[in-house]
Backbone as numpy.savetxt, mean C-alpha at the origin, in Angstrom:
# Nx Ny Nz CAx CAy CAz Cx Cy Cz
17.03 -5.26 -3.62 15.82 -5.12 -2.96 14.78 -5.54 -4.03
14.27 -6.79 -3.98 13.29 -7.39 -5.02 11.75 -7.00 -4.48
11.52 -6.43 -3.31 10.07 -6.54 -2.97 9.89 -5.39 -2.15
8.79 -4.73 -2.07 8.17 -3.70 -1.26 7.04 -4.09 -0.52
7.16 -3.64 0.96 6.00 -3.85 1.66 5.70 -2.73 2.14
4.07 -2.68 2.12 3.38 -1.45 2.68 2.68 -1.70 3.90
2.95 -1.07 5.05 2.01 -1.29 6.32 0.99 -0.22 6.41
-0.13 -0.81 6.83 -1.18 0.01 7.03 -1.35 0.60 8.49
-1.50 1.97 8.57 -1.77 2.66 9.72 -0.89 2.73 10.84
0.61 2.88 10.55 1.58 2.98 11.34 1.80 4.39 11.38
2.26 4.99 12.54 2.73 6.29 12.76 1.86 7.41 11.97
0.60 7.16 12.09 -0.26 7.98 11.71 -1.35 8.62 12.68
-1.21 9.97 12.91 -2.15 10.58 13.88 -1.74 10.19 15.40
-0.42 9.71 15.63 0.05 9.23 17.08 -0.28 7.77 17.24
-0.94 7.16 16.28 -1.28 5.72 16.67 -0.25 4.71 16.18
-0.21 3.52 16.84 0.59 2.51 16.36 2.18 3.09 16.06
2.56 3.66 16.93 4.02 4.09 16.83 5.16 3.19 16.75
5.72 3.20 15.69 7.14 2.21 15.54 8.09 3.04 15.03
9.24 2.58 15.50 10.51 3.29 14.94 10.90 2.53 13.51
11.57 3.10 12.85 11.84 2.50 11.63 12.96 1.35 11.97
13.68 1.77 13.13 14.85 0.59 13.37 14.28 -0.57 13.82
12.93 -0.48 14.68 12.48 -1.83 15.26 11.65 -2.38 14.01
11.11 -1.71 13.03 10.52 -2.39 11.90 11.33 -3.01 11.09
12.75 -2.30 10.92 13.82 -2.98 9.99 14.18 -4.31 10.91
14.33 -4.25 12.10 14.58 -5.33 13.09 13.77 -6.66 12.97
12.38 -6.26 12.67 11.25 -7.43 12.68 11.69 -8.15 11.06
11.87 -7.34 10.03 12.13 -7.85 8.82 13.62 -8.86 8.68
14.52 -8.17 9.35 15.74 -8.91 9.68 15.76 -10.10 10.35
14.82 -10.03 11.56 14.69 -11.28 12.26 13.77 -12.36 11.52
13.12 -12.09 10.48 12.42 -12.87 9.68 13.37 -13.67 8.48
14.76 -12.85 8.38 15.65 -13.40 7.64 15.59 -12.65 6.25
14.88 -11.67 6.09 14.74 -11.04 4.97 16.16 -10.04 4.87
16.61 -9.83 3.67 17.67 -9.24 3.48 17.57 -7.69 2.73
18.48 -6.99 2.80 18.70 -5.59 2.03 17.40 -4.81 2.59
17.20 -4.79 3.87 15.96 -4.00 4.21 16.29 -2.64 4.43
15.49 -1.65 3.91 15.44 -0.28 3.85 14.01 0.27 3.93
13.93 1.19 5.05 12.68 1.98 5.00 12.65 3.30 4.33
11.53 3.64 4.11 11.31 5.00 3.31 10.13 5.69 4.18
10.50 7.03 4.60 9.69 7.76 5.31 9.01 7.02 6.75
8.18 7.52 7.62 7.97 6.95 8.82 6.70 6.20 8.83
6.01 5.99 7.63 4.65 5.50 7.39 4.70 4.15 7.02
5.68 3.30 7.31 5.53 1.90 6.86 5.66 1.47 5.47
6.84 1.95 4.85 7.23 1.43 3.42 8.51 1.08 3.63
8.80 -0.23 3.15 10.09 -0.98 3.04 10.45 -1.55 1.85
11.54 -1.58 1.43 12.07 -2.46 0.47 12.92 -3.48 1.04
12.83 -4.69 0.53 13.53 -5.83 1.19 13.67 -6.93 0.10
14.53 -7.88 0.41 14.65 -9.14 -0.48 14.20 -10.18 0.58
13.21 -10.92 0.23 12.69 -11.87 1.21 13.52 -13.22 1.16
13.55 -13.79 2.49 14.25 -14.91 2.62 14.01 -16.14 1.72
12.88 -16.13 1.39 12.57 -17.23 0.32 11.48 -16.87 -0.62
11.60 -17.18 -1.77 10.78 -17.03 -2.78 9.36 -17.55 -2.49
8.42 -16.86 -2.40 7.13 -17.57 -2.28 6.10 -16.45 -2.57
4.85 -16.71 -2.38 3.68 -15.97 -2.94 3.85 -14.53 -1.92
3.41 -13.39 -2.35 3.48 -12.28 -1.72 2.52 -12.33 -0.38
1.23 -12.98 -0.63 0.45 -12.89 0.51 1.11 -13.76 1.60
1.73 -14.95 1.43 2.56 -15.48 2.49 3.36 -14.84 3.15
4.23 -13.87 2.22 5.38 -13.12 2.86 4.52 -12.03 3.73
3.63 -11.38 3.26 2.74 -10.37 4.03 2.08 -11.01 5.54
1.76 -12.25 5.50 1.14 -12.81 6.43 2.24 -13.11 7.63
3.47 -13.54 7.18 4.61 -13.68 7.92 5.08 -12.47 8.73
4.97 -11.47 7.90 5.58 -10.12 8.44 4.57 -9.59 9.52
3.13 -9.74 9.04 2.02 -9.39 9.99 2.10 -10.10 11.38
2.39 -11.54 11.25 2.55 -12.16 12.54 3.70 -11.66 13.31
4.97 -11.32 12.63 6.04 -11.06 13.41 5.88 -9.71 13.91
5.12 -8.95 13.39 4.96 -7.51 14.00 4.14 -7.51 15.24
3.02 -8.29 15.25 2.11 -8.69 16.24 2.97 -9.17 17.53
3.80 -10.25 17.02 4.61 -10.95 18.21 5.80 -9.99 18.55
6.33 -9.48 17.91 7.49 -8.50 18.48 7.17 -7.16 18.86
6.17 -6.57 18.33 5.73 -5.11 18.42 4.32 -4.95 19.07
3.63 -6.03 19.15 2.26 -6.03 19.64 1.42 -5.27 18.88
1.60 -5.04 17.56 0.62 -4.34 16.72 0.00 -5.31 15.78
-1.32 -4.89 15.54 -2.03 -5.89 14.56 -2.13 -4.89 13.29
-1.22 -4.86 12.39 -1.44 -4.27 11.02 -1.39 -5.23 9.77
-2.29 -4.48 9.03 -2.24 -5.20 7.83 -1.03 -4.74 6.88
-0.49 -5.97 6.02 0.74 -5.55 5.22 0.25 -6.16 3.75
0.59 -5.33 2.87 0.50 -5.48 1.40 1.99 -5.61 0.85
2.31 -6.62 0.16 3.56 -6.78 -0.37 3.32 -6.85 -2.11
4.43 -6.08 -2.64 4.60 -6.38 -4.19 5.96 -6.70 -4.43
6.40 -7.31 -5.60 7.44 -7.22 -6.20 7.93 -5.83 -6.68
9.12 -5.15 -6.61 9.23 -3.96 -7.25 8.98 -4.05 -8.78
8.91 -5.22 -9.58 8.67 -5.13 -10.85 7.24 -4.87 -11.06
6.38 -5.70 -10.09 4.87 -5.64 -10.22 4.48 -3.77 -9.87
5.23 -3.30 -8.90 4.97 -2.14 -8.58 5.37 -0.95 -9.79
6.44 -1.44 -10.42 6.69 -0.58 -11.58 5.62 -0.51 -12.69
4.79 -1.82 -12.85 3.83 -2.01 -13.61 2.72 -1.11 -13.03
2.45 -0.94 -11.95 1.44 -0.17 -11.28 1.59 1.27 -11.67
2.77 1.78 -11.54 3.08 3.15 -12.07 2.65 3.19 -13.48
3.41 2.16 -14.21 3.02 2.31 -15.92 1.53 2.47 -16.15
0.89 1.70 -15.25 -0.77 1.69 -15.68 -1.46 2.91 -15.14
-0.80 3.89 -14.46 -1.31 4.96 -13.79 -2.16 5.61 -14.92
-3.56 5.84 -14.49 -4.51 6.62 -15.32 -4.61 7.98 -15.36
-3.62 8.71 -14.74 -3.62 10.07 -14.41 -2.41 10.61 -14.78
-1.77 10.62 -15.93 -0.39 11.01 -16.25 -0.43 12.55 -16.42
0.63 13.08 -15.59 0.67 14.46 -15.63 -0.22 15.15 -14.54
-0.80 14.42 -13.96 -1.65 15.03 -12.82 -0.73 15.44 -11.69
-0.95 16.28 -10.88 -0.20 16.73 -9.72 -0.19 15.36 -8.95
0.92 14.99 -8.43 1.01 13.87 -7.57 0.47 13.86 -6.16
0.43 15.00 -5.71 0.01 15.21 -4.36 -1.58 15.04 -4.20
-2.47 14.82 -5.56 -3.64 14.66 -5.49 -4.00 13.35 -6.01
-3.18 12.61 -6.15 -3.29 11.17 -6.85 -2.81 10.18 -5.60
-3.81 9.18 -5.46 -3.21 7.98 -4.53 -3.62 6.71 -5.20
-2.85 5.56 -4.72 -3.06 4.49 -4.96 -3.49 3.55 -3.80
-4.42 2.91 -4.04 -5.01 1.88 -2.68 -4.36 0.51 -3.25
-3.44 0.03 -2.58 -2.69 -1.37 -2.94 -3.76 -2.38 -2.11
-4.36 -3.16 -2.86 -5.17 -4.14 -2.28 -4.47 -5.62 -2.11
-4.78 -6.42 -1.07 -4.41 -7.70 -0.84 -4.76 -8.65 -2.00
-6.02 -8.62 -2.43 -6.59 -9.44 -3.35 -7.30 -8.57 -4.43
-7.45 -9.27 -5.58 -8.07 -8.63 -6.63 -9.62 -8.41 -6.52
-10.28 -7.55 -6.75 -11.89 -7.66 -6.33 -12.60 -7.97 -7.85
-13.64 -8.73 -7.62 -14.24 -9.27 -8.63 -15.13 -8.09 -9.48
-15.47 -8.37 -10.60 -16.25 -7.56 -11.43 -17.58 -7.02 -10.44
-17.96 -7.80 -10.01 -19.27 -7.61 -9.11 -19.05 -6.58 -8.02
-17.98 -6.70 -7.35 -17.35 -5.77 -6.30 -17.20 -4.37 -7.07
-16.37 -4.61 -7.95 -16.03 -3.18 -8.68 -17.23 -2.60 -8.95
-18.40 -3.22 -9.46 -19.46 -2.55 -9.91 -20.34 -1.87 -8.75
-20.01 -2.05 -7.60 -20.62 -1.63 -6.36 -20.19 0.08 -6.22
-18.95 0.36 -6.65 -18.08 1.79 -6.59 -19.05 2.56 -7.15
-19.77 3.48 -6.50 -20.54 4.60 -7.07 -19.76 5.68 -7.51
-19.67 5.91 -8.92 -18.83 7.14 -9.56 -19.25 8.37 -9.17
-20.38 8.57 -8.75 -20.91 9.85 -8.16 -20.85 10.13 -6.70
-20.03 9.08 -5.90 -20.05 9.46 -4.58 -19.51 10.74 -4.18
-18.38 11.32 -4.79 -17.38 12.33 -4.21 -17.05 13.33 -5.35
-17.84 13.70 -6.23 -17.47 14.78 -7.34 -16.68 15.78 -6.82
-15.59 16.30 -7.68 -15.08 15.58 -8.85 -14.17 14.57 -8.83
-13.93 13.93 -7.57 -13.26 12.79 -7.34 -13.35 11.65 -8.08
-12.50 10.74 -8.41 -12.88 9.57 -9.36 -11.81 8.62 -9.00
-12.08 7.27 -9.17 -11.17 6.25 -9.06 -11.50 5.05 -10.00
-10.13 4.31 -10.30 -10.20 3.57 -11.54 -9.48 2.29 -10.84
-10.23 1.13 -11.16 -9.83 -0.25 -10.45 -8.90 -1.04 -11.57
-7.72 -1.07 -11.33 -6.98 -2.00 -12.35 -6.08 -3.15 -11.64
-6.83 -4.50 -11.56 -6.13 -5.48 -11.02 -6.36 -5.33 -9.43
-5.24 -5.25 -8.85 -5.27 -5.32 -7.27 -4.86 -3.61 -6.93
-5.07 -2.92 -7.69 -4.96 -1.37 -7.44 -6.17 -0.52 -7.70
-6.47 0.40 -6.72 -7.42 1.46 -7.14 -6.64 2.80 -7.20
-6.69 3.40 -8.37 -6.04 4.56 -8.61 -7.26 5.66 -8.31
-6.97 6.74 -7.41 -7.72 7.78 -7.29 -7.30 9.24 -7.42
-8.11 10.01 -8.09 -7.77 11.19 -8.49 -8.70 12.05 -7.44
-8.22 13.13 -6.62 -8.94 13.80 -5.92 -8.43 15.13 -6.00
-9.09 16.04 -6.72 -8.52 17.42 -7.00 -8.84 18.15 -5.71
-9.67 17.90 -4.82 -9.84 18.78 -3.59 -9.04 18.28 -2.68
-8.52 17.11 -2.68 -7.55 16.70 -1.89 -7.87 15.52 -0.89
-7.22 14.68 -0.34 -7.52 13.46 0.40 -8.35 13.71 1.62
-8.33 14.84 2.19 -9.12 15.05 3.49 -10.42 15.31 3.04
-10.74 15.77 1.72 -12.15 16.05 1.53 -12.94 14.87 0.60
-12.32 14.03 0.35 -12.76 13.05 -0.39 -13.67 11.81 0.32
-14.66 11.37 -0.23 -15.43 10.37 0.21 -15.13 9.10 -0.17
-14.03 8.90 -1.11 -13.38 7.79 -1.81 -12.26 7.37 -0.64
-12.93 7.05 0.76 -12.02 6.55 1.82 -11.52 5.25 1.56
-10.49 4.90 2.34 -10.00 3.40 2.36 -10.99 2.47 2.98
-11.53 2.95 3.72 -12.58 2.04 4.48 -13.70 1.73 3.45
-14.15 2.81 3.05 -15.39 2.55 1.92 -14.66 1.74 0.96
-13.57 1.71 0.39 -13.13 1.26 -0.70 -12.99 -0.52 -0.16
-12.55 -0.60 0.69 -12.26 -1.93 1.42 -13.58 -2.62 1.56
-14.53 -1.81 2.19 -15.86 -2.62 2.20 -16.68 -3.00 1.02
-16.47 -1.95 -0.11 -17.15 -2.38 -1.18 -16.29 -3.43 -2.00
-15.15 -3.47 -1.90 -14.06 -4.27 -2.71 -13.96 -5.70 -1.99
-14.38 -5.55 -0.68 -14.23 -6.91 -0.01 -12.68 -7.61 0.35
-11.93 -6.52 0.55 -10.50 -6.94 0.69 -9.70 -5.91 1.50
-8.53 -6.02 2.17 -7.67 -5.21 2.98 -6.78 -4.42 1.90
-6.52 -2.97 2.09 -5.84 -2.45 1.43 -5.04 -1.37 2.26
-4.25 -0.66 1.66 -3.41 0.50 2.11 -3.23 1.46 1.13
-3.45 2.71 1.59 -3.16 4.03 0.47 -1.97 4.54 0.57
-1.43 5.05 -0.59 -0.14 5.84 -0.69 -0.32 6.75 -1.72
0.31 7.93 -1.45 0.15 8.84 -2.64 1.11 8.71 -3.74
1.00 8.99 -4.90 1.63 8.94 -5.97 3.06 8.87 -5.82
3.41 10.08 -5.39 4.93 10.25 -5.09 5.61 9.02 -4.27
4.93 8.63 -3.34 5.58 7.35 -2.34 5.57 6.13 -3.50
4.44 5.99 -4.15 4.31 4.80 -5.10 5.48 4.68 -5.92
5.72 5.93 -6.64 6.90 5.96 -7.57 8.13 6.03 -7.21
8.24 6.47 -5.81 9.63 6.54 -5.32 9.77 4.95 -4.90
9.00 4.43 -4.39 9.13 2.76 -4.02 9.35 1.96 -5.19
8.75 2.18 -6.26 8.97 1.43 -7.55 10.41 1.75 -8.04
10.81 2.75 -8.03 12.25 3.21 -8.27 13.32 2.71 -7.42
12.90 2.27 -6.15 14.04 1.72 -5.21 14.56 2.80 -4.45
14.05 4.05 -4.34 14.52 4.94 -3.55 15.48 5.89 -4.36
15.66 5.67 -5.64 16.65 6.71 -6.27 16.01 7.85 -6.86
């Protein structure tokens, strides 16, 4: 399992219901190997059928999900080694993993886009952009923060999906 896929907005609040069996079937149908899911919210390990850029792999998965399951959901793909680097670069060592999330972006935002993030938007919450990831520390919890995925996507001009720190570290470790 050399890659990880994160699907946005499936099995959340009763919307975009997908069984993990059906999701694995989409990946296998594309020719990807060693497909394994983690929890019910669209996290998969897999080995791509061909070595290509992650954006193209994600686009193929998105198209197949639309075709086979009738759902239009953004997909973000990282190699497991890149995800290990995301974990290593985490700016909140020792923080409670339940109040740290990572927004995995499809594209790296520009410095000008990053500059539009208002650090005073949701105190005491904070976020740090590093490459194609936004690390958010939300001491009051994610339900109370104004550092929402929609707000970050609009400011940074790209699609993303958010995962809590525990999920990110588990996916980087390959489920071990």
